[in-house]
C-alpha positions in Angstrom: -69.8 -74.0 9.0 -67.1 -76.5 8.1 -63.8 -76.6 10.0 -60.8 -74.9 8.3 -58.9 -77.0 5.8 -55.1 -77.4 6.2 -53.5 -76.9 2.8 -49.8 -77.5 2.1 -49.1 -74.0 0.6 -47.7 -70.6 1.3 -50.0 -67.6 1.7 -48.9 -63.9 1.5 -50.6 -60.5 1.1 -49.2 -58.0 -1.4 -51.1 -54.7 -1.4 -54.7 -55.9 -1.0 -54.2 -59.2 -2.8 -54.2 -62.4 -0.8 -52.0 -64.9 -2.8 -51.9 -68.7 -2.1 -48.9 -70.5 -3.7 -49.7 -74.2 -4.2 -48.0 -77.1 -5.9 -46.1 -80.3 -5.1 -43.5 -80.4 -2.4 -40.2 -78.9 -3.5 -41.6 -76.9 -6.5 -40.6 -73.6 -4.9 -43.7 -72.2 -3.2 -41.8 -70.6 -0.3 -39.1 -69.2 -2.6 -41.7 -67.7 -5.0 -43.7 -66.1 -2.2 -40.5 -64.7 -0.7 -39.5 -63.2 -4.1 -43.0 -61.6 -4.4 -42.7 -60.2 -0.9 -39.2 -58.8 -1.6 -40.3 -57.2 -4.9 -43.3 -55.6 -3.2 -41.3 -54.2 -0.3 -38.7 -52.7 -2.6 -41.5 -50.9 -4.4 -42.7 -49.5 -1.0 -45.9 -51.6 -0.9 -47.5 -53.3 2.1 -46.6 -57.0 2.0 -46.5 -59.8 4.6 -46.4 -63.5 5.0 -49.5 -65.2 6.4 -48.3 -68.7 6.6 -45.7 -71.1 5.1 -46.1 -74.8 4.7 -49.4 -75.0 6.5 -52.2 -72.7 5.7 -55.6 -73.0 7.3 -58.4 -71.9 4.9 -62.0 -71.2 5.9 -64.9 -69.3 4.5 -65.7 -66.1 6.5 -68.4 -63.6 5.4 -68.6 -65.2 1.9 -64.9 -65.2 1.1 -62.0 -67.5 1.6 -59.6 -66.6 4.3 -56.1 -67.9 5.1 -54.9 -68.2 8.7 -51.7 -69.5 10.2 -50.9 -72.0 12.9 -49.6 -70.1 15.9 -46.5 -72.4 16.1 -45.2 -71.2 12.7 -46.1 -67.5 12.9 -43.6 -65.5 10.9 -41.5 -68.5 9.8 -40.6 -69.3 6.2 -38.4 -72.1 5.0 -35.5 -71.2 2.7 -34.9 -74.6 1.2 -31.3 -75.8 1.8 -30.5 -72.8 4.0 -32.9 -73.0 7.0 -35.9 -71.2 8.6 -36.1 -67.4 8.5 -38.4 -65.1 10.5 -40.1 -62.4 8.4 -42.9 -59.9 8.9 -46.3 -61.7 9.1 -49.9 -61.2 9.8 -52.3 -63.8 11.4 -54.9 -63.9 8.6 -55.9 -62.4 5.2 -58.7 -62.9 2.6 -57.5 -64.9 -0.4 -57.9 -63.7 -4.0 -55.9 -66.0 -6.2 -54.2 -69.4 -6.1 -50.9 -69.6 -8.0 -50.1 -73.2 -9.0 -46.4 -73.5 -9.6 -45.4 -75.8 -12.5 -42.1 -77.1 -13.9 -41.3 -75.1 -17.1 -40.2 -78.4 -18.8 -43.7 -79.8 -18.6 -45.9 -76.7 -18.5 -48.4 -76.0 -21.2 -47.5 -73.0 -23.3 -51.0 -71.6 -23.0 -53.1 -73.3 -20.3 -56.8 -73.2 -20.2 -58.4 -70.0 -19.0 -60.7 -69.7 -16.0 -59.1 -72.4 -13.9 -59.9 -72.8 -10.3 -58.2 -74.2 -7.2 -60.7 -76.2 -5.1 -60.7 -75.8 -1.3 -62.6 -78.8 0.0 -65.8 -77.8 1.9 -65.2 -74.1 1.3 -65.4 -73.4 -2.5 -62.6 -72.5 -4.9 -60.2 -69.7 -5.8 -59.3 -68.5 -9.3 -56.1 -70.2 -10.3 -53.1 -69.0 -12.2 -50.5 -71.5 -13.5 -47.0 -70.0 -13.3 -43.6 -71.6 -14.0 -41.6 -71.9 -10.9 -38.5 -70.1 -12.3 -40.3 -67.0 -13.5 -38.0 -64.0 -13.2 -40.7 -61.5 -12.3 -43.5 -63.4 -10.7 -45.3 -60.5 -9.1 -45.3 -58.6 -12.4 -46.8 -61.6 -14.2 -49.5 -62.1 -11.5 -50.4 -58.4 -11.6 -50.5 -58.4 -15.5 -52.7 -61.5 -15.7 -55.0 -60.6 -12.8 -55.0 -56.8 -12.6 -58.2 -56.5 -10.5 -57.1 -58.4 -7.4 -55.4 -55.5 -5.6 -51.7 -55.7 -6.4 -50.5 -52.1 -7.0 -50.2 -51.4 -10.7 -46.8 -49.7 -10.8 -44.1 -52.4 -10.7 
């Protein structure tokens, strides 16, 4: 079995859905993940950070799993403000990669069935989402209703 791959990303769990926020540095991965976690918690759902900035991804029992480096457990960067400590879990299965894109350059209707490759381990279904979306968790749930996000937003 290949060693885990270290991805520059943010991984969270909302309900039963493992979400991996990916994109270039500074695009807003941590902020988008934090917004999704806050929305979920306000709704009374289970939600937690797995890892911010560095996410180790491996294949376990036929599915991709995110784990965190021990040194950054529970830490998330709030760009321009500092590092915060929030509830976290050590690992979670992943269901979807959310590639954040700049709304000025984003395609209006991107191709369907896109995937995010995880070298040596396979791929995740991928959703493109503008980085300034007002209700990202609602958009994720609407576009991927079967991944385990509670349906009542």
